C-alpha positions in Angstrom: 17.1 -16.4 -17.9 19.1 -17.3 -14.8 20.8 -14.9 -12.5 23.5 -16.0 -10.1 22.9 -15.1 -6.6 25.5 -12.4 -5.9 24.9 -12.5 -2.2 -12.2 -16.0 10.8 -10.7 -16.4 14.2 -11.1 -14.1 17.1 -9.9 -10.6 16.4 -6.5 -10.0 18.0 -3.9 -7.4 17.5 -0.4 -8.6 16.9 1.4 -6.5 19.5 4.8 -7.8 18.3 4.4 -5.8 15.2 3.8 -2.5 17.0 6.5 0.1 16.3 6.5 2.5 19.3 9.0 4.9 17.6 6.5 5.7 14.9 4.2 7.3 17.4 6.8 9.8 18.6 5.1 13.2 18.3 8.4 14.8 17.5 8.8 12.8 14.3 7.2 14.5 11.2 4.7 12.4 9.3 5.8 10.9 6.0 2.4 11.9 4.5 0.1 14.5 5.8 -3.5 15.0 4.5 -5.3 18.2 5.6 -8.9 19.1 4.7 -9.0 16.7 1.8 -12.3 16.5 -0.1 -13.0 14.5 -3.2 -16.0 14.7 -5.5 -17.1 12.9 -8.6 -19.0 15.1 -11.0 -20.0 17.3 -8.1 -21.0 14.5 -5.8 -19.0 14.5 -2.6 -17.2 11.2 -2.0 -14.9 12.1 1.0 -15.3 15.1 3.2 -12.6 17.0 5.1 -10.1 14.1 5.8 -7.2 15.0 8.0 -4.7 12.2 8.5 -1.0 11.9 9.3 0.8 8.7 8.1 4.0 7.7 9.9 7.2 6.7 8.1 8.3 3.0 8.0 5.1 1.7 9.5 1.8 0.1 8.2 -1.4 2.2 8.3 -4.6 0.4 7.6 -7.7 2.1 6.2 -10.9 0.2 7.2 -14.6 0.8 6.8 -17.7 -0.4 5.0 -17.8 -0.7 1.2 -18.1 2.7 -0.4 -17.0 4.6 2.6 -14.2 6.5 0.8 -11.0 4.6 1.9 -9.9 3.6 -1.7 -10.8 7.0 -2.9 -8.5 8.5 -0.3 -5.8 6.0 -1.0 -5.8 7.0 -4.7 -5.4 10.7 -3.8 -2.0 10.0 -2.3 -0.3 9.3 -5.6 -2.8 11.2 -7.7 -4.4 8.1 -9.3 -7.7 10.0 -9.2 -6.3 12.3 -11.8 -7.1 9.6 -14.3 -10.9 9.6 -13.4 -12.9 12.1 -15.5 -15.0 14.4 -13.4 -13.0 13.8 -10.2 -12.0 16.9 -8.2 -9.6 16.9 -5.2 -9.3 19.8 -2.9 -7.3 20.2 0.3 -3.7 19.5 0.8 -1.6 16.3 0.8 2.2 16.4 1.4 5.0 13.9 1.1 8.0 14.8 3.2 6.4 18.3 3.5 6.2 18.7 -0.3 2.8 19.4 -1.9 1.8 16.3 -3.9 -0.6 18.5 -5.9 1.8 21.3 -6.5 1.9 22.8 -10.0 5.6 21.8 -10.5 5.1 18.2 -9.5 6.0 15.6 -12.1 3.3 12.9 -11.7 5.5 10.2 -13.2 8.2 10.9 -10.6 5.6 11.1 -7.9 4.2 7.6 -8.8 7.8 6.3 -8.7 8.1 7.5 -5.2 4.6 6.3 -4.2 4.1 2.8 -5.7 0.8 1.0 -5.8 -0.3 -2.6 -5.6 -3.9 -3.2 -6.7 -6.6 -5.5 -5.6 -6.4 -7.7 -8.7 -2.8 -8.9 -9.4 -1.9 -7.4 -12.8 1.5 -8.6 -14.1 2.4 -7.4 -17.5 2.2 -10.0 -20.3 5.9 -10.3 -20.2 8.5 -12.6 -18.5 9.0 -12.6 -14.8 12.3 -10.8 -15.3 10.8 -8.1 -17.6 8.0 -7.4 -15.2 10.5 -6.3 -12.5 13.0 -4.7 -14.9 10.4 -2.5 -16.6 10.3 0.3 -14.0 14.0 0.7 -13.5 14.5 0.8 -17.3 11.9 3.5 -17.9 13.1 5.6 -15.0 16.7 5.4 -16.1 17.9 3.6 -12.9 19.5 0.8 -15.0 19.0 -0.3 -18.5 20.9 -3.6 -18.9 23.7 -5.8 -17.6 24.7 -6.5 -14.0 23.1 -3.4 -12.5 19.7 -4.3 -13.8 20.2 -8.0 -12.9 21.0 -7.0 -9.3 17.9 -4.8 -9.1 15.7 -7.6 -10.4 17.2 -10.1 -7.9 17.1 -7.7 -5.0 13.4 -6.9 -5.6 12.4 -10.5 -5.9 14.3 -11.4 -2.8 12.6 -8.6 -0.9 9.2 -9.8 -2.2 9.9 -13.3 -1.0 9.7 -14.7 -4.5 13.4 -15.2 -5.6 13.8 -18.8 -4.5 10.6 -19.8 -6.4 11.4 -18.2 -9.7 15.2 -17.8 -9.9 15.5 -20.7 -12.4 12.7 -19.5 -14.7 13.0 -15.8 -15.0 12.2 -16.0 -18.7 8.9 -17.8 -18.1 5.7 -15.8 -18.6 4.6 -14.0 -15.4 1.0 -15.1 -16.1 2.0 -18.7 -15.4 2.6 -17.9 -11.7 -0.1 -18.7 -9.1 -2.3 -15.8 -7.9 -0.3 -15.4 -4.7 3.0 -15.4 -6.7 1.7 -12.9 -9.2 0.7 -10.5 -6.3 4.2 -10.9 -4.8 5.6 -10.2 -8.3 3.5 -7.0 -8.5 5.0 -6.0 -5.1 8.5 -6.8 -6.5 7.7 -4.6 -9.5 6.6 -1.8 -7.2 9.7 -1.8 -5.0 12.2 -2.2 -7.9 12.1 1.5 -8.5 12.9 2.2 -4.8 9.8 4.0 -3.7 9.3 5.8 -0.4 5.7 4.7 0.0 3.8 1.6 -1.1 0.0 1.8 -1.4 -1.9 -1.4 -1.3 -5.6 -1.6 -2.3 -7.1 -4.8 -0.9 -4.0 -6.8 -2.0 -5.2 -10.1 -0.5 -8.9 -10.0 -1.4 -8.5 -12.5 -4.3 -6.1 -14.8 -2.5 -6.5 -18.0 -0.5 -5.5 -18.1 3.2 -2.0 -19.5 2.6 -1.2 -16.9 0.0 -2.7 -14.2 2.2 -0.5 -15.2 5.1 2.6 -14.9 2.8 1.6 -11.4 1.7 1.0 -10.4 5.4 4.5 -11.7 6.4 5.9 -9.8 3.4 4.2 -6.6 4.5 5.6 -7.0 8.0 9.1 -7.3 6.5 8.7 -4.4 4.1 7.7 -1.9 6.7 11.3 -1.7 8.0 12.2 0.0 4.7 8.9 1.5 3.3 5.9 3.4 4.5 2.9 1.2 3.7 -0.8 2.3 3.5 -3.2 -0.6 3.0 -6.9 -0.6 2.3 -8.5 -3.8 3.6 -12.0 -5.1 4.1 -10.7 -7.5 6.7 -10.5 -6.2 10.2 -8.6 -9.3 11.2 -6.0 -8.4 8.6 -5.8 -4.8 9.7 -5.3 -5.9 13.3 -2.5 -8.3 12.3 -0.5 -6.1 10.0 -1.0 -2.5 11.0 0.5 -0.3 13.6 -2.1 2.4 13.1 -5.6 2.1 11.8 -8.0 4.7 10.4 -11.8 4.0 10.2 -13.8 5.6 7.4 -17.6 5.8 7.3 -19.8 7.6 4.8 -17.0 9.5 3.3 -15.6 10.8 6.6 -12.6 9.8 8.6 -14.2 8.9 12.0 -11.0 8.2 13.9 -7.4 7.1 13.6 -5.2 5.7 16.3 -2.9 2.8 17.2 -4.4 -0.4 15.9 -4.7 -1.9 19.4 -6.8 1.1 20.5 -9.0 1.1 17.5 -9.8 -2.6 17.9 -10.1 -2.8 21.7 -11.1 0.7 22.9 -12.2 3.1 20.2 -13.3 6.5 21.1 -16.2 6.8 18.6 -19.4 4.7 18.9 -19.5 4.3 15.1 -16.0 2.7 15.2 -17.1 0.4 18.1 -20.2 -0.6 16.2 -18.1 -1.5 13.1 -15.3 -3.4 14.8 -17.9 -5.4 16.8 -19.9 -6.2 13.7 -23.0 -4.1 14.5 -22.7 -2.1 11.3 -21.0 -2.7 8.0 
C-alpha cells in the first residue's frame, strides 16, 4: 500500500532539553500520585509513592533492578490490573480525574495513556495495519482518507515515514529492531493519547537505534507527556527534564534532572548516580 504525502561516556545533562515552564509551581501536574502502595499477594512492592508529573515534558524513573519503577509506571494506566494478586492503594489522577475511579472505562484510559514496552512487539500484520488498528477499534476512523492521514501522520511523528512509505503492506516483523520500536511508538500515538509511558524502550537496541529513539522522545515531548523507565542513567540525563530515583520500593527523591545528577539531596541518590550502589 502506498499513501501519497498530503503535506558509556561521561554523564552529562543535556541542558538544551530543559523545559523551564514545566517547573512553574502554578501549573497543575498532568499526573499526580499520592500515597501509592502496590503489593503482590500481600508482599509490598512500592511504598507510599508521592509524585507529580508535569505536562509536555519527559520524566525519567531510575533506580536499581527491582526497585519498583516499572511497577509504578504500570499503575498509571492500570496495567497492574492484569496481574493476579496485585493490589494498588492510594490515589493517581490524570488531569485531576481519579484513574482508579469506579466509573473509569479502562479501555478509554489506556487510549489516553499509551504504553511502549521494553521488547518491541508489533502485531503480526502489515506496517499500515499496525498503526491503523487503534484508530479503528476506538472509532476515530475506519477507512479511507481519514485513516490514511492518521497512519501517515503517526509514522511521520515517529520518524519512520520516509523509511516505510513505499512498503506499507509489508509485514511489520520484517523491520529492524529500531524500526519496530518506532512503529510501536507510531501505533501508540495514532490514537492521540495524552501520555506515553515507556518501559526501557531502548534496552534491546544498538547505539544508533537508541540515538534515534532518544531524538524522537525529544521531539514528542512538545505534544505529549512522557514517563520513561530506564536502566541507563546516561539516557535519563540526556532525555529527561525531571528524574525520580527509586530504591527498595520507595521514591527517594525527584527533581530537575540536572540536580539529580549533579547535586542530589539524598545520599542514596548520590551513591547510585556515582556508581557506589546499584
